[in-house]
Structures are given as C-alpha cells and as structure tokens.
C-alpha positions as CSV (number, residue, x, y, z in Angstrom):
1,M,-10.7,-30.4,9.2
2,H,-8.5,-32.9,7.3
3,M,-5.2,-33.4,9.1
4,I,-2.1,-34.9,7.6
5,P,0.6,-36.1,10.0
6,M,4.0,-34.7,9.0
7,K,7.6,-35.7,9.8
8,G,8.1,-35.7,13.6
9,E,5.4,-33.7,15.3
10,H,4.6,-31.4,12.3
11,M,1.1,-31.3,11.3
12,I,-0.7,-29.7,8.3
13,T,-4.4,-29.0,7.7
14,S,-6.3,-28.2,4.6
15,K,-8.1,-24.9,4.6
16,R,-7.0,-23.0,7.8
17,I,-5.7,-24.8,10.8
18,L,-3.8,-24.0,13.9
19,A,-4.5,-20.7,15.5
20,A,-1.1,-20.6,17.1
21,T,2.0,-18.6,16.4
22,L,4.8,-16.5,17.2
23,V,7.6,-14.3,16.7
24,A,9.1,-12.2,13.9
25,A,10.8,-14.3,11.4
26,L,14.4,-14.2,12.0
27,G,15.5,-14.4,8.4
28,L,16.5,-16.3,5.4
29,T,20.2,-17.0,4.9
30,A,21.3,-17.5,1.3
31,A,22.1,-21.1,0.6
32,A,25.2,-20.3,-1.3
33,C,27.7,-23.2,-1.4
34,G,30.6,-24.5,-3.4
35,D,34.2,-24.9,-2.8
36,D,35.8,-23.4,-5.9
37,E,37.2,-19.9,-6.1
38,E,34.7,-18.9,-8.8
39,T,31.7,-19.9,-6.7
40,T,33.1,-18.1,-3.7
41,S,33.7,-15.0,-5.7
42,T,30.3,-15.1,-7.2
43,T,28.7,-15.5,-3.8
44,A,30.7,-12.6,-2.3
45,A,29.7,-10.4,-5.2
46,A,26.0,-11.3,-4.8
47,E,26.2,-10.6,-1.1
48,E,27.8,-7.2,-1.8
49,D,25.1,-6.4,-4.4
50,T,22.4,-7.3,-1.9
51,A,23.9,-5.1,0.8
52,T,24.2,-2.2,-1.7
53,T,20.6,-2.7,-2.8
54,M,19.3,-2.7,0.7
55,A,21.3,0.4,1.6
56,E,20.1,2.2,-1.5
57,D,16.5,1.2,-0.8
58,T,16.8,2.4,2.8
59,A,18.4,5.7,1.7
60,T,15.5,6.3,-0.8
61,T,13.0,5.7,2.0
62,M,14.7,8.0,4.5
63,A,15.9,10.8,2.3
64,G,14.9,14.4,3.0
65,G,15.5,17.0,5.6
66,E,18.6,18.3,7.4
67,M,20.6,15.6,9.1
68,P,21.1,15.8,12.8
69,D,24.7,15.4,14.2
70,G,25.1,12.2,16.1
71,S,28.9,12.2,16.3
72,D,28.8,12.2,20.1
73,V,26.1,9.5,20.4
74,T,26.5,5.8,20.8
75,V,23.7,3.4,19.7
76,G,23.7,-0.2,21.1
77,L,22.1,-2.4,18.4
78,T,21.4,-5.8,19.8
79,F,20.4,-8.3,17.1
80,D,18.3,-11.3,17.8
81,L,19.7,-14.8,17.3
82,L,21.7,-15.3,14.1
83,G,22.6,-11.6,14.0
84,R,23.9,-9.6,11.0
85,G,24.1,-11.7,7.9
86,D,20.7,-13.5,8.2
87,Q,19.7,-11.6,5.0
88,S,16.2,-10.8,6.3
89,F,15.0,-9.6,9.7
90,N,18.3,-8.8,11.3
91,D,19.9,-7.5,8.1
92,S,17.0,-5.1,7.6
93,A,17.9,-3.6,11.0
94,A,21.5,-3.6,10.0
95,A,20.7,-1.7,6.8
96,G,18.8,0.9,8.9
97,I,21.7,1.4,11.4
98,D,24.3,1.5,8.5
99,M,22.4,4.5,7.0
100,A,22.2,6.1,10.5
101,I,26.0,5.8,10.7
102,E,26.4,7.3,7.2
103,D,23.9,10.1,7.7
104,F,24.3,11.0,11.4
105,G,27.8,9.9,12.3
106,V,26.7,7.8,15.3
107,T,28.9,5.2,16.9
108,V,27.3,1.8,17.0
109,N,28.0,-1.1,19.4
110,E,26.6,-4.4,17.9
111,L,25.9,-7.5,19.9
112,T,24.3,-10.8,19.0
113,P,23.1,-13.1,21.8
114,T,24.9,-16.4,21.9
115,D,21.6,-18.0,23.0
116,A,18.1,-16.9,24.2
117,S,19.3,-16.6,27.8
118,A,21.9,-14.0,26.9
119,R,19.4,-11.4,25.7
120,G,19.0,-9.6,29.1
121,T,22.7,-9.7,29.7
122,D,23.5,-8.1,26.4
123,L,20.9,-5.4,26.8
124,Q,22.3,-4.5,30.2
125,L,25.8,-4.4,28.7
126,Q,24.5,-2.1,26.0
127,A,22.8,0.1,28.6
128,E,26.1,0.6,30.3
129,N,27.9,1.8,27.1
130,S,25.2,3.4,25.0
131,D,22.9,6.4,24.8
132,L,20.2,4.6,22.8
133,V,19.7,0.8,23.0
134,I,17.8,-1.0,20.3
135,G,16.6,-4.6,20.6
136,V,15.8,-6.4,17.4
137,G,12.9,-8.6,18.3
138,F,10.0,-8.9,20.8
139,S,11.9,-11.4,22.9
140,F,13.9,-8.5,24.3
141,A,10.8,-6.8,25.6
142,G,10.6,-8.3,29.1
143,D,14.2,-7.7,29.9
144,A,14.1,-4.2,28.3
145,K,11.2,-3.1,30.5
146,A,13.1,-3.8,33.7
147,I,16.5,-2.5,32.4
148,A,14.9,0.7,31.0
149,A,13.3,1.4,34.4
150,A,16.7,0.9,36.1
151,N,18.5,3.1,33.6
152,P,16.4,6.2,33.1
153,D,19.2,8.2,31.4
154,V,19.4,5.7,28.5
155,S,16.7,5.4,25.8
156,F,15.5,2.0,24.7
157,A,13.6,0.8,21.6
158,I,12.3,-2.7,20.9
159,I,11.3,-4.0,17.6
160,D,8.0,-6.0,17.5
161,D,6.8,-5.0,21.0
162,A,4.7,-2.0,21.9
163,M,6.5,-1.6,25.2
164,L,3.4,-0.7,27.1
165,N,2.7,-1.2,30.8
166,E,0.7,-4.3,31.4
167,T,-1.4,-2.9,34.3
168,F,-2.3,0.6,33.1
169,D,-2.6,2.5,29.9
170,G,0.8,4.0,29.1
171,P,4.4,3.2,28.2
172,A,6.3,0.6,30.2
173,A,8.8,3.4,31.0
174,E,9.2,7.0,29.8
175,N,12.5,6.0,28.1
176,A,11.1,2.9,26.3
177,A,9.7,2.9,22.8
178,G,8.0,0.0,21.0
179,L,8.3,-0.2,17.2
180,V,5.6,-2.5,15.9
181,F,4.3,-3.4,12.4
182,S,1.0,-4.3,10.8
183,E,2.3,-7.6,9.3
184,E,-1.2,-8.7,8.6
185,Q,-1.6,-5.9,6.1
186,G,1.4,-6.8,4.0
187,S,0.6,-10.4,4.3
188,Y,-2.9,-9.7,2.9
189,L,-1.3,-8.3,-0.2
190,V,0.9,-11.3,-0.8
191,G,-2.2,-13.5,-0.2
192,V,-4.0,-11.6,-2.9
193,A,-0.9,-12.2,-5.2
194,A,-0.9,-15.9,-4.3
195,A,-4.6,-16.3,-5.2
196,L,-4.3,-14.4,-8.4
197,K,-1.3,-16.4,-9.5
198,S,-2.4,-19.8,-8.3
199,T,-3.6,-22.2,-11.0
200,T,-4.7,-24.9,-8.6
201,G,-6.8,-22.9,-6.1
202,N,-4.5,-24.3,-3.4
203,V,-1.8,-22.4,-1.5
204,G,0.2,-22.9,1.7
205,F,1.4,-21.0,4.7
206,I,4.4,-22.2,6.9
207,G,4.9,-20.5,10.2
208,G,8.1,-20.8,12.2
209,V,6.8,-21.1,15.8
210,S,3.3,-21.2,17.2
211,G,2.0,-20.1,20.5
212,I,2.8,-16.4,20.9
213,G,0.5,-14.5,18.5
214,L,2.8,-12.6,16.1
215,I,3.3,-15.0,13.2
216,E,-0.4,-15.6,13.6
217,K,-0.9,-12.2,12.1
218,F,1.0,-13.2,9.0
219,E,-1.2,-16.3,8.6
220,A,-4.4,-14.3,9.2
221,G,-3.6,-11.6,6.7
222,F,-2.4,-14.1,4.0
223,T,-5.5,-16.2,4.3
224,A,-7.8,-13.2,4.2
225,G,-6.1,-11.8,1.2
226,A,-6.2,-15.1,-0.7
227,E,-9.9,-15.6,0.2
228,S,-10.8,-12.1,-1.0
229,V,-9.8,-13.2,-4.5
230,N,-11.1,-16.8,-4.3
231,P,-13.5,-17.6,-1.4
232,D,-13.1,-21.3,-2.2
233,I,-9.3,-21.4,-2.2
234,V,-7.6,-24.0,0.0
235,V,-5.1,-22.6,2.4
236,Q,-2.8,-25.3,3.9
237,V,-1.2,-24.2,7.2
238,A,1.6,-25.7,9.2
239,Y,3.9,-24.5,12.0
240,L,7.3,-26.0,12.5
241,S,7.5,-25.9,16.3
242,E,5.6,-24.6,19.3
243,F,6.6,-22.0,21.9
244,P,8.8,-22.2,23.9
245,D,10.6,-24.3,21.3
246,F,12.1,-21.8,18.8
247,A,13.7,-24.4,16.5
248,G,11.1,-23.7,13.9
249,F,13.0,-20.6,12.9
250,E,16.2,-22.5,12.3
251,D,15.1,-25.7,10.6
252,P,15.3,-25.5,6.8
253,A,15.1,-29.3,6.5
254,S,11.7,-29.5,8.2
255,A,10.4,-26.5,6.2
256,A,11.5,-28.4,3.0
257,D,9.6,-31.5,4.2
258,V,6.5,-29.6,5.0
259,A,6.6,-27.6,1.7
260,T,7.1,-30.7,-0.3
261,S,4.0,-32.2,1.3
262,M,2.0,-29.1,0.7
263,Y,3.0,-29.1,-3.0
264,S,2.1,-32.8,-3.3
265,E,-1.3,-31.9,-1.8
266,G,-1.9,-29.4,-4.6
267,A,-0.4,-26.2,-3.4
268,D,1.4,-24.3,-6.1
269,I,2.4,-21.2,-4.0
270,I,3.6,-21.2,-0.3
271,Y,4.2,-18.2,1.9
272,A,6.8,-18.9,4.7
273,A,7.1,-16.7,7.8
274,A,9.7,-19.0,9.4
275,G,13.0,-17.2,9.4
276,L,16.0,-19.2,8.3
277,S,13.7,-22.2,7.8
278,G,12.2,-20.4,4.8
279,S,15.3,-21.4,2.8
280,G,14.1,-24.9,2.9
281,M,10.8,-23.9,1.4
282,F,12.4,-22.2,-1.6
283,Q,14.7,-25.2,-2.2
284,A,11.6,-27.4,-2.1
285,A,9.9,-25.2,-4.7
286,A,12.9,-25.6,-7.0
287,D,13.2,-29.3,-6.5
288,V,9.5,-30.0,-7.0
289,S,9.4,-27.8,-10.1
290,T,12.3,-29.7,-11.6
291,E,11.0,-33.1,-10.7
292,T,7.4,-32.6,-11.9
293,G,7.9,-30.1,-14.7
294,S,5.2,-27.9,-13.2
295,K,6.5,-24.7,-11.7
296,V,5.6,-23.9,-8.1
297,W,6.5,-20.8,-6.1
298,G,7.5,-19.5,-2.7
299,I,6.8,-16.1,-1.1
300,G,9.4,-14.5,1.1
301,V,9.1,-12.4,4.2
302,D,10.6,-9.4,5.9
303,S,13.2,-8.5,3.3
304,D,13.0,-8.7,-0.5
305,Q,14.1,-12.3,-0.6
306,Y,14.5,-12.3,-4.4
307,L,17.7,-10.3,-3.6
308,T,18.9,-12.6,-0.8
309,V,18.3,-16.2,-1.9
310,D,20.8,-18.3,-3.8
311,P,20.6,-17.5,-7.5
312,S,19.6,-21.2,-8.2
313,V,16.3,-20.6,-6.5
314,Q,15.7,-17.0,-7.3
315,E,13.3,-17.7,-10.1
316,Y,10.9,-19.4,-7.6
317,V,10.5,-16.3,-5.4
318,L,7.1,-14.9,-6.6
319,T,7.2,-11.9,-4.2
320,S,8.0,-11.1,-0.6
321,M,6.1,-9.4,2.2
322,I,8.3,-6.4,3.1
323,K,8.6,-5.4,6.7
324,R,10.6,-2.1,7.0
325,V,12.7,-2.8,10.2
326,D,15.4,-0.7,8.5
327,T,13.0,2.3,8.5
328,A,12.1,1.8,12.2
329,V,15.8,1.6,13.3
330,Y,16.8,4.6,11.3
331,E,13.8,6.7,12.4
332,I,14.1,6.0,16.1
333,T,17.8,6.9,15.9
334,K,16.9,10.1,14.1
335,A,14.2,10.9,16.7
336,Y,16.6,10.4,19.5
337,L,19.1,12.8,18.0
338,E,16.4,15.4,17.3
339,G,14.9,15.1,20.8
340,T,11.6,13.7,19.6
341,F,12.0,10.2,21.0
342,T,8.5,9.0,22.1
343,A,7.9,6.3,24.6
344,G,5.3,3.6,24.0
345,E,4.0,2.3,20.7
346,T,4.9,3.6,17.2
347,R,3.2,1.6,14.5
348,Y,4.5,1.0,11.0
349,D,1.5,0.0,8.9
350,L,0.7,0.0,5.2
351,A,-0.2,3.7,5.2
352,A,3.1,4.6,6.8
353,G,5.1,2.4,4.3
354,G,6.0,0.1,7.1
355,V,4.9,-3.1,5.3
356,G,4.3,-3.9,1.6
357,Y,5.2,-6.3,-1.2
358,S,8.2,-6.7,-3.5
359,T,8.2,-6.7,-7.3
360,S,11.7,-7.9,-7.9
361,G,11.9,-10.5,-10.7
362,G,8.9,-9.1,-12.4
363,F,6.7,-12.1,-11.6
364,V,3.8,-10.0,-10.2
365,D,4.0,-7.1,-12.7
366,D,0.8,-8.3,-14.4
367,I,-1.2,-8.1,-11.2
368,V,0.2,-4.9,-9.7
369,D,-3.0,-3.0,-10.5
370,Q,-5.0,-5.5,-8.3
371,L,-2.4,-5.4,-5.6
372,E,-2.5,-1.6,-5.5
373,E,-6.3,-1.6,-5.4
374,A,-6.2,-3.9,-2.4
375,K,-3.5,-1.7,-0.8
376,A,-5.6,1.4,-1.3
377,G,-8.6,-0.4,0.3
378,I,-6.6,-1.2,3.4
379,I,-5.3,2.3,3.7
380,D,-8.7,4.0,3.3
381,G,-10.3,1.5,5.7
382,S,-12.7,-0.2,3.2
383,I,-10.7,-3.4,3.8
384,V,-10.2,-4.4,7.4
385,V,-7.5,-7.1,7.7
386,P,-7.9,-9.6,10.6
387,T,-5.0,-10.2,13.0
388,A,-6.0,-13.7,14.1
389,P,-6.8,-16.7,11.9
C-alpha cells in the first residue's frame, strides 16, 4: 500500500488502509460566524429552521397510534460530549426526546458530561432522579451496566451498545436496553452514490478515531458500496486519532488538512464519519473547489448535514448517511410508557428505517433509482454488507 505521511501523526493510504476505528460520530457543528447583527439574525433563523425540519422529520417517522400518557414519568437524557447543539448525533437524540415531550408529556432531565470521566457520575445522578435513563453513545455502556444492576427499579437505554452480558448470552441487566444501528448499510448507499458521482474514480473516507470498531463499520460499508459500482475505484482512508485519544472527533483543522491532501491526490468526494471534525472536511471541499475551479464534494453523517452546515458550504454536501438516533430515543421512551421496554439489543437497520441517505439539495436526484435498487438488495439479503474493512 502506498502511504502518505500527513500533518502530525495522521496517515493516509490509497485504496483501503487502516482497519482501526471507533465511536459514533459526535456531530457537525455549523461553522456560522460573523459579528454583525444581520449575520447573527441569519444564523439564528437557519438554526431555527434546522430544528423545525428535524422535529417535523421525526414526527413524520413516528406518527400513528394512540399516544401513551407520560406526565408522571421523568426521562434522564445524558448527551455525549458537546451535547445539544452539535447539529448531528446529539441533536438527533434531542429531536427524538423533544417529540416525546410533545407527544407523551414526559419530563426530561438533560445532562452533558464536562469530560469523559464524568459519564458515570452523570448516569448515576440521572438514575437517582429519573424513571428512564438514556445514554447517547457507546462510551456510557460500561458505567451503565454497573449502575443498571445497582438500580433495578430504573430502566436504562444506551445508544450504540447492545448492552449484552459479556460472559453469557443475554442482556447485561433486565432493565438495560441497547439501541444499535447498522451503520455499514447506510454507508454502503452513500458509497454507491460517491462512486456513481465521482468523475475521477477516486474517493476518500475520514474517520474520527480508530481502535474500537464502530467507525470501522462506516468505512467498510462505504468502501463496499463504492466498489460495487466501480471495482477499480481508489478509496483513500485516514483516521484523525487513535483510541483512547478522542481528539479526532473535535479537530476540524486536522480534518481539513487530511481532506485537502485527499483532494490533491485525486479524490473528488470524501465521506467523513468524524463528528465535529467533519466541518473541516466541508470547508476544505469549498476551498479546493474555489481554488481549482473543479467542484469536489463532501458526504455528511448521522443527520442530514445539508440542513446543518453553514450556508456557504451547503452546495458541497452531496448527501448524508442518516442514522435515526431520534427514532431510537423516541421509541424507547414510548416502549417504557407502554410497558413494552425490552432489555438487550434492539437493532435499527435499513429495513427498519434506522439508517439511510439524504436527498436534500437535489444533488443525488439523478441516481436515486440506483440507490433504491441497492437499498432493496440489502433489505432482501441479496447484498450482504461487510462490517469490517
């Protein structure tokens, strides 16, 4: 494999590299800036429109059936680092709980850890004050297993961990649910989109953190989807940091450097599963397009990032891999209220509408038929998507 040293310790390889990875992308914060009142007003309006769109999308997904009464129930929603306002992973969870408040009348306690070491403390605090505790991210899983066992009268749900017992087949605790996603399936679809739209036969993948195995699923699906269209396509892959260093999810500058290098090496589309760092990739796409006169693209993750990025880079968002954390949060709350809460794993795959792709901006409208054909193949089992590179 041809390896290109990057800034610091970053490294890129042509065609598939690095079988390392991690965690759910925390999210992409809009890069809105400006000091004048007009810019501030415009940004505020855009954020309000984004929140409204997310809520309406969630409502459409969840609509139907008689709503249970949750007026006497408290849900402790514990965001991962960055919290509400990341405009991706955490905000998707926020959209789900906002709909639960509206539909069920539940009371919600929200907490955001000040740092990684505060996750367990925050979960324990939620357990003391809530009926249902939701942790937004797999990093809560270890603490949640112990806290759930010690608090059998409180129900727990963790995003991105199956909450299974490590020594025998079964849930970690009878009051602990794991809400997991088939990210590789949605990533396959945006890989198909990338290959169909690429004019250079060269695309890129940027992962936030390597070494756990979750972001690895994004890479595996994306590469498989791209290669299903063009077996000879070049897929450049890079990760921004290695576990236990989580800086790769909060480093837009490094993502911009890596993306710029990938574009210079021939990539014209890059998929970033790197949380807040993804904003750097989109900015690089805009800068490179302006400087070279040849348009390059970025692909978003978790939320429809066409709706969350700064308007100045919106036209470079080809599509996004949608991960319906909002659906999972809403449905586990509803299940708790209806008495159908189930311990152990609940999987949100393509067939269940748990993952997918966005069409905002209209940039993939001409290839929707091919994307839907691939989607149908995954659902009927004729296409099996790998979970490891």
